[in-house]
C-alpha positions in Angstrom: 0.0 0.0 0.0 2.8 2.4 0.8 4.6 1.6 -2.4 1.5 2.3 -4.5 1.1 5.7 -2.7 4.7 6.5 -3.3 4.5 5.6 -7.0 1.4 7.7 -7.4 3.1 10.6 -5.7 6.2 10.4 -7.8 4.1 10.3 -11.0 2.2 13.4 -10.0 5.4 15.4 -9.2 7.3 14.3 -12.3 7.6 17.1 -14.9 5.6 16.7 -18.1 7.4 17.0 -21.4 11.0 17.8 -21.9 12.9 18.7 -18.7 15.8 20.5 -20.5 17.0 22.1 -23.7 18.1 20.0 -26.6 21.3 20.5 -28.5 19.7 22.7 -31.1 18.2 24.9 -28.4 21.6 25.2 -26.8 23.1 26.3 -30.1 20.5 28.9 -30.7 20.8 30.2 -27.2 24.5 30.4 -27.5 24.3 32.2 -30.8 21.8 34.7 -29.3 24.1 35.3 -26.3 27.1 35.9 -28.6 25.1 38.3 -30.8 23.9 40.3 -27.8 27.5 40.4 -26.4 28.7 41.7 -29.8 26.1 44.4 -29.9 26.8 45.5 -26.3 30.6 45.6 -27.1 29.9 47.9 -30.1 27.7 50.2 -28.1 30.2 50.4 -25.1 33.2 51.0 -27.4 31.4 53.7 -29.5 32.7 57.2 -29.3 29.7 58.8 -27.4 29.4 56.1 -24.8 33.2 55.9 -24.3 33.4 59.7 -23.8 30.5 59.6 -21.3 32.1 56.8 -19.3 35.4 58.6 -19.3 33.8 61.9 -18.1 31.9 60.0 -15.4 35.1 58.4 -14.2 37.1 61.6 -14.2 34.3 63.4 -12.3 34.3 60.6 -9.7 38.1 60.7 -9.3 38.1 64.5 -8.9 35.2 64.7 -6.5 35.8 66.7 -3.4 35.0 65.0 -0.1 
């Protein structure tokens, strides 16, 4: 009786469908992450953002306490 109860409980809590990603999904996810990293790199290294970051760092370093 306990074994039947345990089996029913395990079947109810077991996930339905695929539990993880397949190889193709990993490949698409990795490609998307690399593309996002490339876009962020281009944005951060652009002239306007680079100048703004440099101005922010200089302002922080020359702040009076």
